[in-house]
BABA-537734 format. One record per residue (C-alpha): residue number from 1; residue in one letter; z, y, x. Coordinates in steps of 0.25 Angstrom, whole numbers. Example, Ala and Ser with C-alpha at 12.3 -4.5 7.8 and 13.67 -1.06 7.14 Angstrom:
! BABA-537734
+-----+---+-------+-------+-------+
|   k | r |     Z |     Y |     X |
+-----+---+-------+-------+-------+
|   1 | A |    31 |   -18 |    49 |
|   2 | S |    29 |    -4 |    55 |
+-----+---+-------+-------+-------+
END
This chain:
! BABA-537734
+-----+---+-------+-------+-------+
|   k | r |     Z |     Y |     X |
+-----+---+-------+-------+-------+
|   1 | X |     0 |     0 |     0 |
|   2 | X |    -4 |    14 |     5 |
|   3 | X |     6 |    25 |     7 |
|   4 | X |     0 |    32 |    -5 |
|   5 | X |     0 |    20 |   -14 |
|   6 | X |    14 |    18 |   -10 |
|   7 | X |    18 |    31 |   -14 |
|   8 | X |    11 |    31 |   -27 |
|   9 | X |    17 |    17 |   -31 |
|  10 | X |    31 |    23 |   -28 |
|  11 | X |    29 |    36 |   -36 |
|  12 | X |    35 |    31 |   -49 |
|  13 | X |    48 |    25 |   -42 |
|  14 | X |    60 |    33 |   -45 |
|  15 | X |    66 |    40 |   -32 |
|  16 | X |    79 |    32 |   -35 |
|  17 | X |    77 |    18 |   -37 |
|  18 | X |    86 |     5 |   -39 |
|  19 | X |    92 |    -1 |   -27 |
|  20 | X |    85 |   -12 |   -21 |
|  21 | X |    90 |   -26 |   -24 |
|  22 | X |   100 |   -29 |   -13 |
|  23 | X |    93 |   -43 |    -8 |
|  24 | X |    80 |   -35 |    -7 |
|  25 | X |    87 |   -25 |     1 |
|  26 | X |    93 |   -35 |    10 |
|  27 | X |    80 |   -43 |    12 |
|  28 | X |    72 |   -30 |    15 |
|  29 | X |    82 |   -24 |    25 |
|  30 | X |    83 |   -38 |    31 |
|  31 | X |    70 |   -33 |    38 |
|  32 | X |    77 |   -23 |    47 |
|  33 | X |    83 |   -31 |    59 |
|  34 | X |    98 |   -27 |    63 |
|  35 | X |   107 |   -30 |    74 |
|  36 | X |   120 |   -38 |    73 |
|  37 | X |   132 |   -33 |    77 |
|  38 | X |   148 |   -37 |    76 |
|  39 | X |   158 |   -26 |    74 |
|  40 | X |   172 |   -29 |    80 |
|  41 | X |   185 |   -23 |    81 |
|  42 | X |   199 |   -26 |    83 |
|  43 | X |   206 |   -25 |    70 |
|  44 | X |   220 |   -22 |    67 |
|  45 | X |   228 |   -34 |    72 |
|  46 | X |   220 |   -35 |    85 |
|  47 | X |   210 |   -45 |    78 |
|  48 | X |   195 |   -44 |    81 |
|  49 | X |   186 |   -40 |    68 |
|  50 | X |   172 |   -40 |    67 |
|  51 | X |   160 |   -40 |    58 |
|  52 | X |   145 |   -42 |    59 |
|  53 | X |   136 |   -31 |    56 |
|  54 | X |   121 |   -29 |    55 |
|  55 | X |   120 |   -15 |    52 |
|  56 | X |   124 |    -9 |    66 |
|  57 | X |   117 |     4 |    70 |
|  58 | X |   118 |    15 |    81 |
|  59 | X |   120 |    28 |    74 |
|  60 | X |   121 |    39 |    85 |
|  61 | X |   121 |    42 |   100 |
|  62 | X |   129 |    54 |   101 |
|  63 | X |   140 |    51 |    97 |
|  64 | X |   136 |    36 |    98 |
|  65 | X |   139 |    30 |    85 |
|  66 | X |   135 |    16 |    78 |
|  67 | X |   136 |    11 |    65 |
|  68 | X |   137 |    -2 |    56 |
|  69 | X |   137 |    -5 |    41 |
|  70 | X |   148 |   -16 |    37 |
|  71 | X |   150 |   -20 |    23 |
|  72 | X |   160 |   -14 |    14 |
|  73 | X |   164 |   -29 |    11 |
|  74 | X |   166 |   -31 |    26 |
|  75 | X |   180 |   -38 |    28 |
|  76 | X |   179 |   -35 |    44 |
|  77 | X |   176 |   -20 |    43 |
|  78 | X |   189 |   -16 |    37 |
|  79 | X |   195 |   -23 |    49 |
|  80 | X |   188 |   -15 |    59 |
|  81 | X |   187 |    -2 |    52 |
|  82 | X |   202 |     2 |    54 |
|  83 | X |   201 |    -1 |    69 |
|  84 | X |   191 |    12 |    71 |
|  85 | X |   183 |     4 |    81 |
|  86 | X |   173 |    -7 |    82 |
|  87 | X |   164 |   -13 |    92 |
|  88 | X |   149 |   -17 |    88 |
|  89 | X |   145 |   -30 |    95 |
|  90 | X |   129 |   -32 |    94 |
|  91 | X |   127 |   -47 |    93 |
|  92 | X |   118 |   -55 |   103 |
|  93 | X |   107 |   -63 |    97 |
|  94 | X |   115 |   -75 |   100 |
|  95 | X |   127 |   -71 |    92 |
|  96 | X |   122 |   -74 |    78 |
|  97 | X |   134 |   -83 |    76 |
|  98 | X |   143 |   -71 |    80 |
|  99 | X |   137 |   -63 |    70 |
| 100 | X |   139 |   -73 |    59 |
| 101 | X |   153 |   -75 |    62 |
| 102 | X |   156 |   -60 |    61 |
| 103 | X |   149 |   -59 |    48 |
| 104 | X |   159 |   -69 |    41 |
| 105 | X |   170 |   -65 |    33 |
| 106 | X |   184 |   -71 |    34 |
| 107 | X |   183 |   -79 |    47 |
| 108 | X |   187 |   -75 |    61 |
| 109 | X |   176 |   -68 |    66 |
| 110 | X |   180 |   -68 |    81 |
| 111 | X |   182 |   -83 |    81 |
| 112 | X |   175 |   -88 |    94 |
| 113 | X |   170 |   -74 |    97 |
| 114 | X |   173 |   -69 |   112 |
| 115 | X |   175 |   -54 |   113 |
| 116 | X |   179 |   -43 |   122 |
| 117 | X |   186 |   -30 |   118 |
| 118 | X |   177 |   -17 |   118 |
| 119 | X |   183 |    -4 |   122 |
| 120 | X |   189 |    -3 |   107 |
| 121 | X |   195 |   -17 |   108 |
| 122 | X |   184 |   -21 |    98 |
| 123 | X |   177 |   -35 |   102 |
| 124 | X |   165 |   -35 |   109 |
| 125 | X |   159 |   -49 |   106 |
| 126 | X |   154 |   -57 |   118 |
| 127 | X |   139 |   -58 |   120 |
| 128 | X |   136 |   -46 |   110 |
| 129 | X |   125 |   -39 |   116 |
| 130 | X |   131 |   -25 |   115 |
| 131 | X |   144 |   -19 |   109 |
| 132 | X |   147 |    -5 |   103 |
| 133 | X |   162 |     0 |   103 |
| 134 | X |   165 |    10 |    92 |
| 135 | X |   175 |    19 |    85 |
| 136 | X |   173 |    19 |    70 |
| 137 | X |   167 |    33 |    67 |
| 138 | X |   166 |    33 |    52 |
| 139 | X |   163 |    23 |    40 |
| 140 | X |   154 |    27 |    28 |
| 141 | X |   151 |    19 |    17 |
| 142 | X |   136 |    15 |    12 |
| 143 | X |   135 |     6 |     0 |
| 144 | X |   141 |    -7 |     3 |
| 145 | X |   142 |    -4 |    17 |
| 146 | X |   150 |     5 |    28 |
| 147 | X |   144 |    13 |    38 |
| 148 | X |   153 |    12 |    50 |
| 149 | X |   151 |    22 |    61 |
| 150 | X |   156 |    20 |    75 |
| 151 | X |   157 |    28 |    88 |
| 152 | X |   153 |    20 |    99 |
| 153 | X |   163 |    21 |   111 |
| 154 | X |   159 |    10 |   120 |
| 155 | X |   147 |     0 |   120 |
| 156 | X |   140 |   -11 |   129 |
| 157 | X |   129 |   -21 |   130 |
| 158 | X |   125 |   -35 |   135 |
| 159 | X |   113 |   -35 |   143 |
| 160 | X |   103 |   -45 |   138 |
| 161 | X |   107 |   -48 |   124 |
| 162 | X |    98 |   -48 |   112 |
| 163 | X |   103 |   -44 |    99 |
| 164 | X |   106 |   -52 |    86 |
| 165 | X |    97 |   -47 |    74 |
| 166 | X |    99 |   -48 |    60 |
| 167 | X |    85 |   -49 |    53 |
| 168 | X |    82 |   -53 |    38 |
| 169 | X |    95 |   -60 |    36 |
| 170 | X |    95 |   -68 |    49 |
| 171 | X |    98 |   -67 |    63 |
| 172 | X |    89 |   -66 |    76 |
| 173 | X |    87 |   -59 |    89 |
| 174 | X |    80 |   -48 |    95 |
| 175 | X |    68 |   -56 |   102 |
| 176 | X |    57 |   -46 |   108 |
| 177 | X |    52 |   -47 |   122 |
| 178 | X |    51 |   -32 |   124 |
| 179 | X |    60 |   -20 |   120 |
| 180 | X |    55 |    -5 |   121 |
| 181 | X |    63 |     7 |   121 |
| 182 | X |    64 |    16 |   108 |
| 183 | X |    53 |    26 |   108 |
| 184 | X |    61 |    36 |   101 |
| 185 | X |    63 |    44 |   114 |
| 186 | X |    50 |    53 |   117 |
| 187 | X |    51 |    52 |   132 |
| 188 | X |    48 |    37 |   132 |
| 189 | X |    35 |    38 |   124 |
| 190 | X |    26 |    36 |   135 |
| 191 | X |    34 |    25 |   141 |
| 192 | X |    35 |    18 |   128 |
| 193 | X |    20 |    19 |   127 |
| 194 | X |    18 |    12 |   139 |
| 195 | X |    27 |     2 |   136 |
| 196 | X |    19 |    -1 |   124 |
| 197 | X |     8 |    -4 |   132 |
| 198 | X |    16 |   -12 |   142 |
| 199 | X |    24 |   -21 |   134 |
| 200 | X |    16 |   -34 |   134 |
| 201 | X |    14 |   -33 |   150 |
| 202 | X |    29 |   -30 |   151 |
| 203 | X |    32 |   -43 |   142 |
| 204 | X |    21 |   -51 |   150 |
| 205 | X |    28 |   -47 |   163 |
| 206 | X |    42 |   -50 |   159 |
| 207 | X |    37 |   -64 |   155 |
| 208 | X |    29 |   -66 |   168 |
| 209 | X |    42 |   -64 |   177 |
| 210 | X |    51 |   -69 |   167 |
| 211 | X |    59 |   -56 |   166 |
| 212 | X |    60 |   -43 |   161 |
| 213 | X |    51 |   -30 |   161 |
| 214 | X |    57 |   -16 |   158 |
| 215 | X |    49 |    -5 |   157 |
| 216 | X |    56 |     8 |   161 |
| 217 | X |    51 |    23 |   161 |
| 218 | X |    55 |    36 |   169 |
| 219 | X |    58 |    47 |   158 |
| 220 | X |    62 |    60 |   165 |
| 221 | X |    73 |    55 |   174 |
| 222 | X |    77 |    43 |   166 |
| 223 | X |    73 |    29 |   167 |
| 224 | X |    71 |    22 |   153 |
| 225 | X |    69 |     7 |   150 |
| 226 | X |    58 |     7 |   139 |
| 227 | X |    55 |    -7 |   137 |
| 228 | X |    58 |   -21 |   141 |
| 229 | X |    51 |   -35 |   141 |
| 230 | X |    54 |   -49 |   144 |
| 231 | X |    60 |   -62 |   140 |
| 232 | X |    71 |   -58 |   130 |
| 233 | X |    82 |   -68 |   136 |
| 234 | X |    80 |   -62 |   150 |
| 235 | X |    80 |   -47 |   145 |
| 236 | X |    91 |   -39 |   151 |
| 237 | X |    88 |   -25 |   149 |
| 238 | X |    84 |   -24 |   134 |
| 239 | X |    96 |   -16 |   130 |
| 240 | X |    92 |    -5 |   142 |
| 241 | X |    79 |    -2 |   135 |
| 242 | X |    79 |    13 |   132 |
| 243 | X |    90 |    15 |   142 |
| 244 | X |    88 |    28 |   151 |
| 245 | X |    92 |    29 |   166 |
| 246 | X |    93 |    40 |   175 |
| 247 | X |    82 |    39 |   185 |
| 248 | X |    92 |    42 |   197 |
| 249 | X |    88 |    35 |   210 |
| 250 | X |    86 |    23 |   211 |
| 251 | X |    82 |    23 |   196 |
| 252 | X |    68 |    27 |   195 |
| 253 | X |    63 |    23 |   208 |
| 254 | X |    50 |    16 |   204 |
| 255 | X |    46 |    27 |   196 |
| 256 | X |    48 |    38 |   206 |
| 257 | X |    40 |    29 |   216 |
| 258 | X |    28 |    36 |   208 |
| 259 | X |    33 |    50 |   204 |
| 260 | X |    30 |    63 |   211 |
| 261 | X |    38 |    68 |   223 |
| 262 | X |    46 |    79 |   214 |
| 263 | X |    50 |    68 |   204 |
| 264 | X |    55 |    58 |   216 |
| 265 | X |    61 |    70 |   222 |
| 266 | X |    69 |    73 |   210 |
| 267 | X |    73 |    59 |   207 |
| 268 | X |    79 |    59 |   221 |
| 269 | X |    88 |    70 |   220 |
| 270 | X |    98 |    60 |   214 |
| 271 | X |   100 |    54 |   227 |
| 272 | X |   107 |    63 |   236 |
| 273 | X |   106 |    56 |   250 |
| 274 | X |    93 |    60 |   257 |
| 275 | X |    92 |    47 |   264 |
| 276 | X |    93 |    39 |   251 |
| 277 | X |    82 |    48 |   245 |
| 278 | X |    73 |    44 |   256 |
| 279 | X |    76 |    30 |   255 |
| 280 | X |    73 |    30 |   239 |
| 281 | X |    59 |    37 |   242 |
| 282 | X |    56 |    26 |   251 |
| 283 | X |    60 |    15 |   240 |
| 284 | X |    49 |    23 |   231 |
| 285 | X |    39 |    22 |   242 |
| 286 | X |    41 |     6 |   241 |
| 287 | X |    40 |     6 |   227 |
| 288 | X |    27 |    14 |   226 |
| 289 | X |    21 |     4 |   237 |
| 290 | X |    26 |    -9 |   231 |
| 291 | X |    23 |    -4 |   217 |
| 292 | X |    37 |    -9 |   211 |
| 293 | X |    52 |    -7 |   213 |
| 294 | X |    63 |   -16 |   213 |
| 295 | X |    77 |   -18 |   211 |
| 296 | X |    87 |   -29 |   216 |
| 297 | X |    97 |   -38 |   209 |
| 298 | X |   111 |   -32 |   211 |
| 299 | X |   115 |   -18 |   209 |
| 300 | X |   102 |   -13 |   202 |
| 301 | X |    98 |    -2 |   193 |
| 302 | X |   105 |    -8 |   181 |
| 303 | X |   118 |    -3 |   189 |
| 304 | X |   112 |    10 |   190 |
| 305 | X |   108 |    11 |   175 |
| 306 | X |   122 |     8 |   171 |
| 307 | X |   127 |    19 |   180 |
| 308 | X |   118 |    29 |   175 |
| 309 | X |   121 |    26 |   160 |
| 310 | X |   135 |    27 |   162 |
| 311 | X |   144 |    39 |   164 |
| 312 | X |   144 |    36 |   179 |
| 313 | X |   129 |    40 |   179 |
| 314 | X |   133 |    55 |   180 |
| 315 | X |   142 |    53 |   193 |
| 316 | X |   134 |    57 |   206 |
| 317 | X |   143 |    48 |   214 |
| 318 | X |   141 |    35 |   206 |
| 319 | X |   126 |    37 |   205 |
| 320 | X |   125 |    39 |   220 |
| 321 | X |   133 |    27 |   223 |
| 322 | X |   125 |    18 |   213 |
| 323 | X |   112 |    24 |   218 |
| 324 | X |   115 |    18 |   232 |
| 325 | X |   119 |     5 |   226 |
| 326 | X |   107 |     4 |   217 |
| 327 | X |    97 |     7 |   228 |
| 328 | X |   102 |    -5 |   236 |
| 329 | X |    95 |   -14 |   225 |
| 330 | X |    83 |    -5 |   221 |
| 331 | X |    71 |    -5 |   228 |
| 332 | X |    76 |   -10 |   241 |
| 333 | X |    67 |   -10 |   254 |
| 334 | X |    64 |   -25 |   254 |
| 335 | X |    65 |   -37 |   245 |
| 336 | X |    68 |   -46 |   257 |
| 337 | X |    75 |   -55 |   257 |
| 338 | X |    79 |   -57 |   242 |
| 339 | X |    68 |   -54 |   232 |
| 340 | X |    75 |   -63 |   222 |
| 341 | X |    85 |   -51 |   221 |
| 342 | X |    74 |   -42 |   215 |
| 343 | X |    80 |   -38 |   201 |
| 344 | X |    69 |   -29 |   195 |
| 345 | X |    55 |   -24 |   198 |
| 346 | X |    50 |   -11 |   194 |
| 347 | X |    35 |    -9 |   192 |
| 348 | X |    29 |     4 |   188 |
| 349 | X |    19 |     6 |   177 |
| 350 | X |    10 |    18 |   180 |
| 351 | X |     5 |    29 |   170 |
| 352 | X |    -7 |    37 |   171 |
| 353 | X |    -1 |    47 |   181 |
| 354 | X |     2 |    36 |   192 |
| 355 | X |    17 |    37 |   189 |
| 356 | X |    25 |    26 |   184 |
| 357 | X |    24 |    25 |   168 |
| 358 | X |    35 |    14 |   166 |
| 359 | X |    41 |     4 |   175 |
| 360 | X |    41 |   -11 |   174 |
| 361 | X |    55 |   -17 |   178 |
| 362 | X |    54 |   -31 |   179 |
| 363 | X |    67 |   -39 |   181 |
| 364 | X |    73 |   -53 |   177 |
| 365 | X |    62 |   -61 |   185 |
| 366 | X |    66 |   -72 |   195 |
| 367 | X |    59 |   -68 |   208 |
| 368 | X |    67 |   -76 |   219 |
| 369 | X |    55 |   -75 |   230 |
| 370 | X |    47 |   -65 |   235 |
| 371 | X |    34 |   -72 |   229 |
| 372 | X |    41 |   -71 |   215 |
| 373 | X |    45 |   -57 |   216 |
| 374 | X |    31 |   -54 |   220 |
| 375 | X |    26 |   -61 |   208 |
| 376 | X |    35 |   -53 |   199 |
| 377 | X |    32 |   -39 |   205 |
| 378 | X |    17 |   -43 |   204 |
| 379 | X |    18 |   -47 |   189 |
| 380 | X |    25 |   -33 |   187 |
| 381 | X |    15 |   -25 |   194 |
| 382 | X |     3 |   -32 |   187 |
| 383 | X |    10 |   -29 |   173 |
| 384 | X |    13 |   -14 |   177 |
| 385 | X |    -2 |   -12 |   182 |
| 386 | X |    -6 |   -17 |   168 |
| 387 | X |     2 |    -9 |   161 |
| 388 | X |    -3 |     4 |   169 |
| 389 | X |   -17 |     0 |   167 |
| 390 | X |   -13 |    -1 |   151 |
| 391 | X |    -7 |    13 |   151 |
| 392 | X |   -18 |    19 |   158 |
| 393 | X |    -9 |    21 |   170 |
| 394 | X |   -13 |    23 |   185 |
| 395 | X |    -6 |    16 |   197 |
| 396 | X |    -5 |    25 |   208 |
| 397 | X |   -10 |    21 |   222 |
| 398 | X |     0 |    17 |   232 |
| 399 | X |     6 |    29 |   239 |
| 400 | X |     6 |    33 |   253 |
| 401 | X |    19 |    31 |   261 |
| 402 | X |    28 |    44 |   257 |
| 403 | X |    38 |    51 |   266 |
| 404 | X |    50 |    54 |   260 |
| 405 | X |    52 |    69 |   262 |
| 406 | X |    65 |    73 |   269 |
| 407 | X |    76 |    76 |   259 |
+-----+---+-------+-------+-------+
END
């Protein structure tokens, strides 16, 4: 039916119609998948309490607010409400039995359930993929349910987890091979358009190396993880998609290897020591000639990421100390004699201006020998070249050796 015919068909309908049949309402709304959480607290008397909820949602970033909607007939919510606090446990795909246990009334819901206390004391259920510890902000009535608003006080997550999903009356799991960042942020538009063209190649590469391929972009002075592909059981970084990390050396090195000199000089101002700046410039030369960067197992960019997204990321002394530690494992001068310690390979995809458009970060592979590592690098570089061609990019010629200017 065309839009015009639809409008004509509805022209005689009253603006206020009868409420839909409850069963039809539930069946149609069941086409919208939801996550599954367990709300927990320590009730009066010191006993843990909890209930399963399929109506959890984030509400606000500033202040950080979340909400869920328990039924007015719930017998568990009245034991939690007086405490003034609760913890939201995001269940993993393997925790369907936990969900069903907390959905039953009149039973010991915590029987056989292992948990640890959140900062509020509310239970964090073992193996949950995320937890959000809250203070009760307010409660509103909404038909046969309540709207419970909570102010987030602390939270955390478990890497590699896959959430439990409720859909059309049954439980399932989120099971796709790739994840892409939210396109709502305008500065990611061009990067996401490239990723749209690159997805199939990224998935093929992840399968070929039996690992994971993440795409990242350099936006202003931030590194943004914009997409990921790979066999889901091996995925460790899906929860990081969309995360922004300040490009303070060594973060951003594989981009800077092809950036104009003024941009490189500005990037290096975060390194106070002149000798260290010269050494980092030498690393950029190696990346350009090799056409990829790499990092080793041990203290890695993951540690760097954790520092920069924490409050300690504003402490110059802490940043300087961590910079030195991370550089020991990022882009060393030689892989010998332990190529099996390579954790991640960073391979550039070039745009039409010959600069890096996105970076393919390949990890999770098993390359215990130089030959095996060479194979993985070759596959990653071939993938990057195909994506460069697909987007009309231009791979720059190998540069002449540069001489680092005196600092």
